[in-house]
KOLDREN-6509 format. One record per residue: x, y, z of N, C-alpha, C in turn. Coordinates in steps of 0.1 Angstrom, whole numbers, plus 5000, padded with zeros to 4 digits. Each point is the difference from the previous one (the first is absolute). Last residue first. Layout:
! residues N
XYZXYZXYZ ...
This chain:
! residues 76
490250055086498849944999499949935017 502850444971500249895011498449935000 501850314958499350005008500449865011 503550234965499049875002499150095015 504250124958499050085012499149885000 505350034979498349934998499550045013 504550134994499350084994498649964998 503049725024499850165007499250104993 501749574983499049985007499950125012 503350024966499050024993498649945010 504450015020499950154993498549994993 501849575018499250095009499850154994 500349624972500950065002499050065011 498049564984500350124995501150085008 497649484994500950085007500350134989 495549625005500850084993501250085008 496349544999501050065009500950114989 494649734996501750034996500450095008 495549925004500449895002501649994998 496850384999499849914990500749844999 502950355020499050044994499149924993 504250155038499549904997498450034993 505450215013498549984999499549904994 505050205022499449864989498350005004 504850394999498549975006499649874993 505450165006498750014992498849955011 504550255020499949894991498550014992 502250285035499250054991499949894986 501249875049501050114992500150044985 497349545016500550115009500850104990 495849734983501349985005500550155008 494949784991500950144999501649985006 495249684985501050035002500550125001 495449894990500749875003501150005011 495850324984501150015004500549875008 495650104964500549915016501450025002 495550224967501649944995500050005019 495850104961500549975011501349925006 497850364958500849885003499949995015 499050404979498949905001500149895005 503550254965499250095010498649885001 503649694986499650154995499650075012 502449504988500050125012499850104994 501049594974498350035007500050075010 504049924969499749865013498750075008 500950284966500349854994499749925006 500650455020498349954992500149884992 504250105018499049995015498550004992 503550134971500249875006499049935011 499650474983499649894988500449835005 501050405032498949974995499349914990 504750105004499449915011498750015003 501850254965500649864996499349875012 499150515002499649944992499949864996 500950225046500550014986499349954993 497650175042501049894996500350034988 496850305018501250015007501349904993 495249944998500350084990501650045006 496849695019501149954996500950104990 495849895042500350134992501449924994 497049715025499250164996500350124992 500349445022500550094993499250104995 499449725043499249994988500950134993 501549625042499650144996499549984983 501749685049499750034985499550134999 503849735035498750064998499650034983 504249775018498949915001498550075000 504250285015500249864993498649925002 499350534998501049905010499949854992 499950544975498849855007501149935012 501950384973499650025014499149885006 501650024953501249955011499550045015 497250144959500249875005500849975008 498050485005500749924990500349855005 495350315008501449975007501449964989 494450215009501049944993501450045004 
């Protein structure tokens, strides 16, 4: 398992742990369909600590890099 931010752009991973993500962010992600077991793909990583854009089920979602580091994934 590794943080979501360590996935290379364009690569996919399976979300394995979201326990250390804050409740509000975890709820927002689950409302958008990103839960443990979901397959996500990294689309953009903006420089200088900017947000991370992921794709899940055909929709693009931008989250802060701090929260992306708390999401643990298994690279596929």
